C-alpha positions in Angstrom: -7.6 45.1 7.5 -7.4 40.4 7.1 -8.2 38.7 11.0 -5.3 36.6 11.8 -8.5 33.8 12.3 -8.8 34.4 8.5 -5.5 34.2 7.5 -5.0 31.0 9.3 -7.5 29.7 7.9 -6.4 30.5 4.8 -3.5 28.8 5.3 -4.9 25.3 6.5 -7.0 25.3 3.5 -4.0 25.5 1.2 -2.5 23.3 3.0 -5.6 20.4 2.4 -5.3 21.2 -1.5 -2.0 20.3 -1.3 -2.0 17.3 1.0 -5.7 15.9 -1.1 -3.8 16.7 -4.6 -0.7 14.8 -3.4 -2.4 11.6 -2.3 -4.2 11.3 -5.5 -1.5 11.7 -7.6 0.1 8.9 -5.5 -2.5 6.7 -5.1 -2.8 6.6 -8.6 0.9 5.1 -8.6 -0.4 2.4 -6.6 0.0 -1.3 -7.7 -3.9 -1.4 -7.1 -5.0 1.5 -8.3 -8.8 0.6 -8.6 -9.0 -0.3 -4.5 -7.6 3.8 -4.0 -11.0 4.3 -6.6 -12.9 6.2 -4.0 -10.2 7.6 -2.1 -8.6 9.4 -5.3 -12.2 10.7 -6.1 -12.5 12.2 -2.5 -9.3 13.8 -2.8 -9.9 16.0 -5.9 -13.4 16.9 -4.7 -11.7 18.2 -1.6 -9.1 19.9 -3.3 -11.6 21.3 -5.3 -14.0 22.3 -2.5 -11.0 24.0 -0.4 -10.2 26.0 -3.1 -13.8 27.5 -3.9 -13.6 28.2 0.1 -10.4 29.4 0.6 -11.3 32.0 -3.1 -14.5 32.7 -1.6 -12.7 33.9 2.2 -10.4 35.3 0.5 -12.8 38.1 -0.8 -15.2 38.2 1.7 -18.1 36.5 -0.2 -21.7 36.3 1.7 -21.4 33.1 0.2 -18.4 31.4 1.7 -20.2 30.0 5.1 -22.8 28.2 2.4 -19.7 26.6 0.6 -18.0 25.7 4.0 -20.6 23.8 5.1 -20.5 21.3 2.0 -16.4 21.9 2.7 -16.6 20.4 6.0 -18.1 18.0 4.6 -16.4 17.0 2.5 -13.3 17.2 4.4 -14.9 14.9 6.6 -15.7 12.1 3.7 -12.0 12.4 2.8 -10.9 12.2 6.0 -12.4 8.3 6.7 -11.8 7.5 3.4 -7.3 7.6 3.4 -7.8 6.8 7.0 -8.7 3.3 5.9 -5.5 3.1 4.1 -2.2 2.6 5.5 -0.1 4.8 3.0 2.0 7.4 4.2 0.5 9.7 2.1 -3.3 8.9 2.9 -2.2 8.8 6.4 -1.1 12.6 5.6 -4.0 13.2 4.1 -6.5 12.3 6.2 -4.8 14.2 9.1 -4.7 17.0 7.2 -8.3 16.9 6.4 -9.7 17.0 10.1 -7.7 19.8 10.7 -10.0 21.7 8.0 -13.0 20.5 8.7 -12.2 21.8 12.5 -10.4 24.9 11.2 -13.3 25.7 8.8 -16.1 24.7 12.1 -14.0 27.0 14.3 -14.5 29.7 11.0 -18.3 29.6 11.1 -18.4 30.1 14.7 -17.1 32.9 15.1 
């Protein structure tokens, strides 16, 4: 049986994937796309690592904790980069990335 903790983590990971994909898409529509390049890159990396993490957690893989360490690192990097931009989608993504990193850290502890 799956724990509420695991179900909650998967929910946050999926929220992060969605926020990052949305942020990257909307950044590509900004007037100065070049200025948003780092944000877009981290959004895409974050979405990908969150997807892999969700899959490994979902199947109770012995490798989930290894990948989760990288997930935390990338979520924090994406959070910091998105926080630099005033766009609503970037600010939202930053908050969700912070929530995701914190959820992963809690899951790792326990």
